[in-house]
C-alpha positions in Angstrom: -61.2 -109.9 -26.3 -58.2 -108.7 -28.4 -57.3 -105.1 -27.5 -54.4 -102.7 -27.8 -52.5 -100.8 -25.2 -52.5 -98.5 -23.3 -55.0 -100.1 -20.9 -56.3 -97.4 -18.6 -58.5 -99.3 -16.3 -57.6 -101.3 -13.2 -60.7 -103.4 -13.9 -59.2 -105.1 -16.9 -56.8 -108.1 -16.8 -54.6 -108.5 -19.8 -51.6 -110.3 -21.3 -49.5 -108.8 -24.1 -49.5 -110.9 -27.2 -47.3 -109.0 -29.7 -46.0 -105.6 -30.6 -47.4 -103.7 -33.6 -45.1 -101.1 -35.3 -46.6 -97.7 -35.9 -45.6 -95.1 -38.5 -46.4 -91.5 -39.1 -48.0 -91.0 -42.5 -47.3 -87.5 -44.0 -48.7 -86.2 -47.3 -45.9 -85.9 -49.8 -46.3 -82.2 -50.3 -46.5 -81.3 -46.6 -44.3 -78.4 -45.6 -42.8 -80.4 -42.8 -40.9 -82.4 -45.4 -39.2 -79.4 -47.0 -35.5 -80.0 -47.3 -35.7 -83.7 -46.3 -34.4 -86.5 -48.5 -37.5 -88.5 -49.2 -36.5 -90.0 -52.6 -36.0 -93.5 -51.2 -38.6 -93.3 -48.5 -40.4 -96.5 -47.7 -41.6 -98.5 -44.6 -38.1 -99.9 -44.5 -36.5 -96.5 -44.9 -38.5 -94.1 -42.7 -38.0 -90.3 -42.8 -36.9 -89.2 -39.3 -38.6 -86.1 -37.8 -37.8 -84.2 -34.7 -40.7 -84.2 -32.3 -40.7 -80.3 -32.4 -41.5 -80.5 -36.1 -44.8 -82.1 -35.2 -45.9 -79.1 -33.1 -47.2 -75.8 -34.4 -50.2 -74.1 -36.0 -49.5 -75.5 -39.5 -49.6 -79.1 -38.3 -53.0 -80.9 -38.6 -53.5 -84.4 -37.4 -56.0 -86.9 -38.8 -57.0 -88.9 -35.7 -59.1 -91.8 -34.6 -62.4 -91.2 -32.9 -62.5 -92.0 -29.2 -64.2 -95.4 -29.9 -61.4 -96.6 -32.1 -58.5 -98.8 -30.9 -55.9 -96.3 -32.2 -57.3 -93.4 -30.2 -55.5 -94.1 -26.9 -52.2 -94.9 -28.7 -52.5 -91.5 -30.5 -53.3 -89.7 -27.2 -50.2 -91.2 -25.6 -48.1 -90.2 -28.6 -49.4 -86.6 -28.5 -48.8 -86.3 -24.7 -45.3 -87.8 -24.9 -44.2 -85.3 -27.5 -46.1 -82.3 -26.1 -48.2 -81.9 -29.2 -51.2 -79.6 -28.9 -53.8 -80.2 -31.5 -54.7 -77.5 -34.0 -58.0 -78.2 -35.8 -57.7 -82.0 -35.8 -59.8 -84.1 -38.1 -61.4 -87.2 -36.5 -62.3 -90.1 -38.7 -63.5 -93.5 -37.4 -62.4 -95.9 -40.1 -58.6 -96.5 -40.3 -58.5 -97.0 -44.1 -60.4 -93.8 -44.5 -58.0 -92.0 -42.2 -55.1 -93.3 -44.2 -56.6 -92.2 -47.5 -57.5 -88.7 -46.1 -53.9 -88.3 -44.8 -52.4 -89.5 -48.1 -54.7 -87.0 -49.9 -53.2 -84.1 -48.0 -55.6 -83.3 -45.2 -53.1 -83.9 -42.4 -50.7 -86.2 -40.6 -51.8 -89.6 -39.3 -50.4 -92.3 -37.1 -51.0 -95.8 -38.5 -50.1 -99.4 -37.9 -47.6 -100.7 -40.4 -50.2 -103.1 -41.6 -52.4 -100.3 -42.7 -49.6 -98.2 -44.2 -48.5 -101.2 -46.3 -51.5 -100.9 -48.4 -50.6 -99.2 -51.7 -51.9 -95.7 -52.2 -51.3 -95.0 -55.8 -52.9 -91.6 -56.2 -51.0 -89.7 -53.6 -47.8 -91.5 -52.5 -47.4 -90.6 -48.8 -44.1 -90.3 -46.9 -43.6 -92.7 -44.0 -41.9 -91.2 -40.9 -40.9 -91.8 -37.4 -39.7 -89.6 -34.5 -35.9 -89.5 -34.2 -34.7 -91.9 -31.6 -38.1 -93.5 -30.9 -39.4 -96.9 -31.6 -43.1 -96.4 -32.3 -45.1 -99.5 -31.2 -48.3 -100.5 -29.5 -49.0 -103.8 -28.0 -51.8 -106.1 -29.0 -53.2 -107.8 -25.8 -55.8 -110.3 -24.9 -58.0 -108.8 -22.2 -60.9 -109.6 -19.9 -62.7 -108.0 -17.0 -61.0 -108.9 -13.7 -63.0 -111.4 -11.6 -65.6 -112.0 -14.3 -65.9 -115.6 -15.4 -65.7 -116.4 -19.1 -67.8 -119.1 -20.8 -66.2 -122.5 -21.0 -65.3 -121.8 -24.6 -63.9 -118.4 -23.6 -61.7 -119.9 -20.9 -60.3 -122.4 -23.4 -59.6 -119.6 -25.9 -58.0 -117.4 -23.2 -55.7 -120.3 -22.1 -54.8 -121.3 -25.6 -53.9 -117.8 -26.7 -51.8 -117.2 -23.6 -49.9 -120.5 -24.1 -49.3 -119.8 -27.7 -48.1 -116.3 -26.9 -45.6 -117.5 -24.4 -44.4 -120.2 -26.9 -43.7 -117.5 -29.5 -41.8 -115.4 -27.0 -39.3 -118.1 -26.0 
């Protein structure tokens, strides 16, 4: 099973496969961007925000539902930066969250792979937190002590071997 960190269960055995970069997607007309130079903003040229700018009554987040893989990553981000949610909007599908954030409903945390999709109607601003590298890990996971099928074991071993080859 492919999964993302954080893993919050001691019943799961996992091996990290790769790191996936995350980005904060902010609607272009959001007040948090006032006074910031965003003319050349792109995924290669992120706007840096102080964590304190992401706190406060005027900051609304568009977040994943608890069943979605991004949910725990978002929760870790919010806890790390002491962000208390004010009227969050929960949306299950990541592409819908991206479109809703781009449309002005709030700020969203996205994998780079989702943010790379062009949004021609409302061009968002891509941000990061100053001094932080925003990533989550993609892992292969299974329940500790539970046997996989023969094909599952072959897949598990293959993925782990390939992962270690790519890290050398």
